N, C-alpha and C positions, 0 to 999 in steps of 0.2 A: 332387161339385162339380169338384173337379182336371182329372177328366176333360172336362167341358163348358167348359170356360176353354180347355183345351189344344186341342180342336177348334174351337173358334170361333175362336182365334188360327192356326190351322196348319192346319184340314181334318183329316178322320178318315182318312187315309193314315199311318201311323206312319213309312213309308218316306219320306214329305218333313215330317215332323212332329218334330223330335226332341225336344221337350218330351213329345208324347203317347205316344212311344217309351219314354222314361224312364218314365212312369206307370203304361205295362202291363207294364215289366219289375219293378217294385214290385208290382203286383197279381199277377203271377205266383208273386215271392219271399214273398208272403203267400197263397197258394193259394185266393187269391178266382177263384169260379166264371165260367168263359170266359163263360156265357151271362149272367150278371150282368155282367161289362164289355162284351159285345157290346152289351148293352139300354142303357147306360149311352151308349156311343158314338152309337147309333140316336137316343136321345132329344136327345143334342147336337146331332145334325144336324138334327134336326125345330124344333130350340129355337133357330137362329142369329140370330134375331131380337132375342135376349138382348144385351145393352150390359155392359161392364165398368165400375164404377164402383170409385171410392178416396173414400173419407170420411176424413177427420183429424178429431181430437178429443183431449180430455183426461181422463184418470183420477184417481183417488185419488192424493193425496201430489205432485201436481206431475207425475205420469206423462204421456206422449204417447202417442197408438194413432195407428194407421193402419189401416183395414179393408177389406179389398178385397173385391166381391160382383160376382157377375153375376146379372143380372135382366131378365125384360121388363118388369120395372115400376118403375122407378128410385123417382118419386113415392111411393109406396108403402113401398118398402123405406127410402128416408131417414125416414121417419116413424115406422118401425117401429125403426130404428137409434136414431134420436133418443131414440124414449121408452126405449128399453133402457137407453142412456147417462144421461138426467136422473135419471130412479128408482133408479139404482145409483151416485150418485157421480162421475159423468162428464159431460160435453158436447161436441157436437159445434161445430170452431173452426176457422179457418184457422189457419196455422202448425206443424202438427204434420211435415207433411212436409219444412220444411226440417231435421229434426232426426235427419233417416236419411238415408244413401245406399244407391242400387241396384248393389248387386253380383252378382258370379257365385258360386254356392254349389256344392261339390262335397261329398255327404255320402259319406263311406266307413265300412268295418267297421274296428273297434278292432284288430283283425287283419290281419297282411298275408297275402301271396299262399299263404306256407307255414305258415297259423296259427299265428306268433307273435303274440304282444301288441305292440300298438304305445305305448310310453309317451308322454306330452307332449311331453318335451322332445326326441325322433326324429321327433315329428311336426311340431314345430317346424322344425326340419334340413330334412325331407323338404320341407315349403312353401316355405321360401326356395329351396332346387335349382328347385321345379318353378316359380316364379316367381308363388307365392299372396302374397298379404299378411299373412294370419293362419290359425290355426287353434284350434279349441276343443274340448272335451270335450263333449257332451249327452248326454240320453237319447233314445231312439228310442221308439214306439210301444209297442214291448215290454219298456221299461224296459232296453234293451241299451245299452251304450257305444258312440258311433260318433263320429266324427270329423268336424267340418263345416271344411273348406278356403275361403276367402274370398278371391277376386280380382276385377279390374276385368272387368265385362263382356265385352268385346271378348276376352279373354283365358280364356273358360271353357273352352271345347274345348282348347286347347292344354297350359292346366294339367292337364286331367284326362289328358290322354294322358300326359303326363310324369310325373303321379303315379303311373298305370296301369305304366309303365316302371320304374318305383322300387318296385315291387311292393306299391303301395296297392292294396286292392279296391274300385272306387267303388262306389256303388250307385244313386246319382243325380246328376243335376244341375240345377239350377235357380237363378231368377233373385229374388232376397228382399231386402227392405231392411232395412238394418242400422243399429242406432242410433248416431248419432256418438257420445255419449254418455249414461250410465246413471245412474240415480236409485235412492237408496237408500228404503226405505220402513219405517214402523213396523209392527209387527206385525198393529196391527190395519189398518193403510192395505194390507196385504198380503192379508188375509182380502177385502177389499174389493175390491180389484182382481182377486184370483182368481175371486170371483164376479163380477166383470161380466166379466171374458175368458171365465169359461166361457159365460154367456148370450149373449154376440155369437158364438163360435163354434159355438153350438146355432143359430142361425140359418140356416133352409134357404138362404139365397141366399149366405151369407158363404163365400169359399173361405180366406182367410185374415185372422188378426189381428196385427201387428206391434205390440208396446211396447219401451221404453227401460226398464224395470224389472230391478234388479239382481239 
């Protein structure tokens, strides 16, 4: 789905589409079959009538959600997302977008170019030196620790280049909605929220779900 979004936004030639180039780089790192990647690009080219939609909503415990989707039938997807939300402790509503800021994000390995672990304190120093606003430690899909450097969108390329010069091994760059504040949920609310997020992410047209859960 990310390939579909990137092709729609910037075309199918990775030489002129930085987002697609980054996604293809990630696919190669995960040893995805080239035939599968090529098929996804061709499918995206054929489906250029698809449009980008952003849904705003609330989840369990007063959490807020932003749901990005690419679809050729926004009315159908709206009804399906609404159904998932209503049946699982959430609801579509306006206002959630104001709880997030769109930022540039550089995802990097937890080790530098010399394969030495980067501690969070050191990562913060690197972030300041490169012009990033913040950095956090998260787990990727393989449950490996990675670093997420956050910066203003216009500075994304500049910050990545500076981080690379400082020995940081960047894996990808992308734009994300970052919550301005986060909320804490009870155990029950967290369980309900995890279930809701899982169902939303499983929807075939959804490309990303953002939340402000602590």
